N, C-alpha and C positions, 0 to 999 in steps of 0.2 A: 504494500500500500504506500502511495506517495505521500510525502509529508507536505503539509500546507506551507506555502511560502509566506513568511512574516512581512508585513508592510513596514518599511522604515519610516522614521519620523519625517524625513525629507519628502518621501512620496505622499505621506498623509497630509503634510502641509500643502503640497501642490494640488492634491485632490480637493482639499477644502477651498483653496484659492479658486479653482475652476468652478466649484459649486457656487461660491459667493458671486463670481462674475456672471455665471449663467442666470442665477436667481435675480441679480441686479438688472441684467438685460431684460429679462421677462417682466420684471416689475416696471421697468422704464417703458417697455412697449405697451403694457397695460395702461399705464398712466397716460401715455401719448394717445392711445386709441380712445381712452375715456375722454380726454380733452377734445379730440377731434369729433367724437360723438356729441359732446355737449355743444361744441361750436356749430356742428351741422344742424342739431336740433334748434339751436338759437336762431340760425339763419332761416330754417324752415318756418319756425314760429314767427320770426320777423316778417317774412314774406306773406304768411297767412294773415297776420295782423294788418299789414298794409293793404292786402286785397279786401279784407273785411271792412276796413275803414273806407275804402273806395266804394264798395257796395252800399254801405250805410249812407255815405254822402249822396250817392245817386238816388237812393230810395227817398231820403228826406227832401232832396231837391224836387223829386217827382211830386211828393205830397204838397210842397210849397207851390209848385206850378199849378196843380189842380185847385188848390185853395185860392190862389190869386185869380185864376180864370173864373171861378165861381163868383168871387167878389165883383169882378168887372162885369160879368154877365148880369148879375142882380141889378147893377146900376143901369145897364142898357134898358131894362124893362121899366125903369122909373122915370125916364125922360123921353121927350119927343124932339129934343134938340139934335138935329141930324149931324151937325159937326161934332158934337160931343159923343154921340153914339158911334160915329166913325172912329174916333180916337179910342173908345173903349173896345170896339170890335177888333181893332189892330192889336191892342194889348192881349185880348183873349187869344187871338191867332198866334202871337209870339209865345205865349205861355204853353199852348198846345204843342208847338214845334219843340220847345224846350222839354216838355214832358215826353215826347217821342224820343228825343236824344237820351234822356235819362233812363227810359225804359230799355233802350238798346244797350245800355251799359250794365244792366242787371242780368244775373244768371238765371234767366227764365226760359221756359219752353214757349216760344212765340205762339204756337198753335193752341196752347192752353188758355191764353187770354186774348185770342184774336178778335173777339167781339168788342172787347174794351179798346184794343188798339184801333180797330175800325172806327169806333165812335169818336175817339180823340182825333183821328185823321179827318173825319167828316166835319166835326165841330170846327176845327181850324180852317178847313177849306171853305166852309159856308160863311164863317165870319169874315174871312179874307175877301170873299166874293162880294158880300154886302158892303164892306168897308170901301172897296173900289167903286161900287155903285154910287155911294155917297160922295166920293171924291169927284165923280163925274156929274155932280149936281143933280142926282136923282134921289128921290125919297124912298124909304122903306115902306112897302105896302102893308096893310093890316094882316094879310096872309103870312107875309114874311115875319111879322112881329109875333104871330101865333106860333110859327115854327121855332122862333127864338125862345119862346116860353117853354115849348116842349123840350128843346135842347137844354135849357136851364134846369128843368126838373130832373132830367137824367144826369146832368153834371152835378147837381146837388146830391143825388143818390150816390154817385161815385165818390164825392168828397167825404160824405158821412162814412161810407164803407172803408175808405183809405184811412181815415182817422181812427176808426175802430181797430183796424189792423195795427196801426201805430201804437195804440194803447196796449196791445198784447205783446208787442216787441219790447220787452223790458231790457235791462242792461245785459242780461245773460243770453238773449236771443242772437244767434249767429246766422246771418244770411248765407254765408259760405257753407257751413255745415249742413244747413237745410237744403242747399242746392245740390249737395253731393249724394243725397238719397234718391236713387233712380229706380227703386223697386216698382213704382207705379208707372202709369202712362206719362206723368209729369213729375218733376222733382217737387219736394215738399214746399219749397218757397213759391213755386208757381201755383200749387194748390192753395196756398195761403192767399195769393193775389187774386184767385178766381172769384173771391167775394166781391170784387169791385165791378163785376158784370152789371151793365146797365140795362134797363128795359129798352126794347126797340123803340126808336123814335119814328113816328110816321112822317117821314120827309115827304114828298112823295119820291120814292126811290132815287135819291141823289143823282139827278141826271147830269150834273156837271162832271160826274164820273162816267157818263155815257150809258145808253141802254144796256141792261143786263151786265153791269160792270162786276157784279159778284156772282157770276154764273157757275157756281160749283154745284153740280147736280148730285154727284155721288162722291164719297170720300175714297173710293178705290182709285189708285193712280194708274189709269188705263194706259197712258202713253209709255210707262216704264215697267208695266206689270211683268212682261216676259223677258226683260233684260237681265243678264247675269253679270254685266260689267259693273264692278264696284271699285271706287277710287279711295285713296287714303287722304289723310289730312294734308300732307305735303303736296299732293297733286291738286287738291282744291285750292291751296294757296297759290300754286303756279297759275291756275286758271284766272284767279282774280288779278294777278300781276299782268296777264295778257290782255284782260278786258279793260283795265283802268290804268291811268297814268299815276301810279302809286308813289307817294312821297313818304319814305320811312318804312316802318315795320307794318306787316299785316298781322294783327293780333288775334290769335285763336281765342274765342270766347266760350267754347264748349259745343256740345251737340244738341240738336233738337231731335227727339225720338218720338214720332207720332205717325201720322199718315205719311208725311214726307220725313225721311231721315236725312238731316243736313248737318254739315259743318258750318258753324257760325263764326263770322269774323268782323272786326272793325278795322278801318284803315282811313288814312287821309290821302287826298289827291294833291298834286302839285299846285292846284289852284286854291288849296286851303279848305276844301270841303271835307267834312267828316261823314263817313258812311258805315252802314251796317249791312252785311251781305250774308245770304244763306246759299250754300252750294249743295246740291243733292249728292248723297253718297252713291246713288245709282246713276251711272253714266256721267256724273259731273256737270249738271246744268245749273245756271244761276236761277234760283227760284224767286228770291226776294232781294231787293235793294232799297234801302231808305237812306237818302242823303240830305244834307242841309247846306244851303248856300246863303251868304249874306246878300242883301238886296243890291242889285247892280242895274245899270242902264242896259236895255237890250241892244245887242250888236248884230244879231242874226234874225232873219225873217223866218216865218213859219215853215216855208218849204225847205230851207237849209237844215233846220233841226229835224224835220220830218225824215229827210234822207239819212241823217245821222242815226235816228231812232231805228229806221228800217235796217240799216247796216248792223247796228248793235244786236238786234234780234237774230239776224242771220248768223252772227258769231256764236250764238248760244244754242246752236243745233236745232233751231225751230224751222219748220218748213215754210213755204211761201205764204205770206200773209198780206193783207191790204188794210189801209187805214179806213176805218168805218166811222170814226168820230174824232173830233179834236176840239180843244178849248184852250184859251189863253187866260191865265189869271196872273196878274202882276207881271213879273219878268220870267214866267215859266210857261211852257207849253205842255199840254197833256194830250196823249194819244191813246186810242183804243185800236188795236190791230186784231184781225180775225182772218182765218182762212176763208176763201170763197170757192165753192164747188158748184159747177153747173149753174152759175149765176146766183147761188144762194149763200148768204152770209151765215157762217157757222158761229153764232153767238156763244155757245157753250165753251168754245176754244179760245176765249178772249185773252189777249195779253195787253197789259197797261204799261205805258212808258211816260215818264216825266222828264222833260229836257229844259235846261237853262237856255233862255234866249240871250243871255249875256255872254256865256262861254261855249254854248252848244253841248255842254257836258251832260251826261245821263245822271239824273238825280234820283230817279225812282224807277223801279221795275217790279212787276208782279206777274208771274207766269203760273201761278197755282192752278187756275181754271184750265189753262191750256193742257198741262200735264195730267190733270185729273180726268179730263174729258176727251182728249184727242185720240181718235182712232180713225181708220179708213172707213168711211161711211158710204153707203149706197143711198143717194138722195131719192126719196119717192116722188112720184109725179103729183103736181097740183091737180086736183079734180074739179076745182071751181076756177073760173076766170077772175082776172083782176076786176073786171066790170061787175061781176056778181058780188065779189067781196066788198066792193065800194058801196053797194046798196046798204051796207050796215053802218055807214058813216052818215051822221045827221047832216042835212043840207046846210045847216048854219055853220058848219065847220069848213074852213078853206083848206083844201088838200094841197100841201106844199110838195110832197114827194111820196113815192111808193117804192118799196124794195121787197124782194123775196128773202125770207130769213128762216133759219132754224133757231127757234127761241126756247130757252129753258122755262117751262111753265109748270108749276106745281110738281117739280122734281121729274119732269118728263121733257123730252125734246119734241117740240111741236112745229110742224111746217106751217108758216104763216105769211100773210101779206102784212108788211109793216107800213102803216099810213102815218106820215108826219102831218099833223093838222094844226091849224091856228084858229083859236076862238077866244074872244073876250080878252085880247091882249096876252094870251097864254098859249104856249105850244104844248101839244099832246102827241104821244105815240100810241096809236090804236092798233092792236094785233088781231087779225081775223084769221081763224083756222083755214088753211088752204085746202083742207079735205072736207070739213063739215060746214064751213061758212059761218060759224058762230064766233062772236067776239070773245077772246080768251084773256085779254089783258089790256089795261089802259095805264100808261105812265104819263105823269104830268111833269113838265120841265120846270126846274128852278132856274129862273132867268138869270143870265149873266150878261154883262155889257159887251164883252169881246168874244164870247163863246160862239162857235159855229159848228155845224155838223156837215161832214163831207158826204155828199150823196153819190 
């Protein structure tokens, strides 16, 4: 049997030294990693705190915008002094524009509060229209005053709801944390904001948006249903860079997960305009654009910006379309485009575009209706003549124009004759079923001074 070899004092000393050095290195590494972890957590916490502060600021600015708009609207209803009313309506319009901007900076699923966004947009547009009417030395009619009263009632409801939500947001409420819970159709913060939904206002169908401007018949995305092409966030960012003259960063704001699944971004153009855009994950189409521009003097005519709008639509993978309506409000031009097949306007497939007459820049774009409804259609034959349909129009109405259209009526696509009529200083659109000959819809135009409709 071998004898065990004794360890000398010198060897023992060396082993102890190695152990001490090794333990020292390990302890140092642990301390270093601990410090790095603490610093990383501090940076993450700092970033989260900054983001939460930004969200809180945007939310309370939104509340202030709505409160201010309600205050100014209440004054509108108390006076008949046109000049003062015009000033108040301008203030309301500016507050709604600011409210839209603040909403775009919040981590919300746009589809979850689309009715509220639509109301804010319509309120601002209507007040801007009436303000310009007063500038042109024309008075507000009793009917327009009645519409303002209805708008005010809905705005007051929105203000009360927003302030109730604010009261529930105590110091411990985190918008960021509630926006990260995506187990439902919308994040928790969006669900909270759904309480601001307003009752529908009986405009009559906001025609400065054009006939059937909200023609979403079904929520199935027909145009993209069979596509298997899916893009990533970076590709969506590249698409925005190609479509716009971007200045600086394109900031990713999150995803919208509902009927349309989109990547949401904010960015600024070199002309200084701030924009919010949504790119579909399927195929990578621009679905929504909301931009804001400072008031400037027009430098382009309607035909120049119309050409720009048509070219912009083509870049977004949309087939051939025609302008079916346009309007001018202040220094902006608004267009509705739709496909036309066999001489029939396909209203369900509408695309809306807003252009600056000062820079020709695209400031607004809405293609939801197009992608929800667009399919290859077989247009049925009209079984009654235009003359037969015209017998449904009262003789007191002056008929300005007639078009064949496919119109979204009661969640169905109906073949119609569209009669543009004038009666008692008001324009109406009357729709007569091209198969049965019955009147199926009447729209009443909200008058604007510069607005016109392309026939």
